[in-house]
N, C-alpha and C positions, 0 to 999 in steps of 0.2 A: 423480560428476554434482556440478555446482555448486549450492550452496544460495544462494537469494536470498529476501530478505524482499520480498514485494509489498505495497505499500500499497494502500488503498482506491481510489485514482485509477487505479491499473494493473489492479486487479481489475474495475473497471467497463468498462475497454477490453476485457477478456476476453469480457465479457458482451454488449457492444453493439458495433455497427459504428461506430467512430469513428476520426478520425485517429490513427495509431500503434497501432491495435488489431492489425494484422499483427505488428508487432515485439513487442508484448506477448505474443501467442500464441507466437511464436517463443521467447521467453525462458522462457515457462511450459513448453513442450515440452522445452526443453533443460536444465531446472533442476529442483531439488527447491524448490518453493514453500513458504516458511514464513510464518506471519502471527501477530501476537498475536490472541487470540480476540476483541479489540475490532474487528478488521478487518471481521468479518461485520457488525456492527451499523453501522459507518461506510460500508460499501459499500451495505448496504440503504437507508440514509438518503440516499446520494447518488443511488440509482436512484429513490427516492421523490420527491426534489427534481425530477428529470427529468420524472417523471410530473406533479407539480404545475405544472411550466412548460409542459406540453403537449409535451414531446420524445417521451414514449412514452405509451402508454395503460396502464389499469390490468392488462390482460391481460399485456402486455409485462413490466410490473414483476413480476407474479406468475411469469411463466416465467423471468425473469432471477434471481429469488430461488431458484427451484428449481434452476436451473443453477449458482448460486453454491454451494449445498449440496453438489452433485455434484462440484465441483472437489476435486482430490486435494490439499488444503492441510494442511500440518503446523501445527496450531494450537497456540500456546503461551499458557498463561495470563497474563494481564496483570498481576494483582496483584504477582508478584514482580518484575516490570519497572518497576513504578510509581515507586520511589524514584529509580532512575537516570534514568528518563524525565523526572522532575521536575527533576533536577539539570541534565539536558540542555536542558530548557526554559528554565531560568534562564540558563544559559550562552549559548544561541543566541537567546534572546528569541524563542521560537517555541512554539506551542501543545503542551502536554503530550500530547494524543492523537496528534499527528504524531511527537512525539519517542518514543512507545512502539515505533514501527517501528525507529527508530534505535537505541534501547536493545536490542531484540531482536537487531539486526544486530551490535551490539558483543558481546553475550552468546554469539552463535553464531558469532562470527569470520567474518561474511560482509558482504554489502552489502545496501542497501535500494534497490529499483528504484522510481521515483516520477515523477509528472508535475508535481511541486511544486517549481518553480524557486526559491522563496524558501527552502525547506528545504535545497535543495543549495547556495545561496549561503551560508546561515548555516552549514551544516556545513564548507564550505570555509574560511570566515573562522576557525573554531574548530579548524582542521587536523584535521577529521574528514571531509574531502572524499572520501577513499578508501573510506568506508563508504556513499557515496550515489551512486547512478546516475540521471541524468535519462534518462527514456525519450525516445528520439529523438536521443541523442547517442552517439558512438562510445565 
């Protein structure tokens, strides 16, 4: 089974009906999903922002959080990834918290799946494009 790092943008798509949710679900079902432990916090924050903007109500937020906890994610501690993530952030000129996903992908010799086109572009420029897959592209 293929291992893939799922970033928070993709995790949200597993929990909410959004464009590309079906693709996210298919990837989830066909792979072993791994995440830095940070992903739970970032995903919950994204769901909270949806609730604050009126996209979902508080009950939907709570239900989504419960569903997130039940996903079979192989969570890796973020602290050991932090130094490499910081170096990647400097190299890519991209936020450290996003680079944690890429650092995990490098450590586990797999790819990150994301909805973040800026991360994909920055990784390609740094010749790390093979480590990042944009959801919605072949």
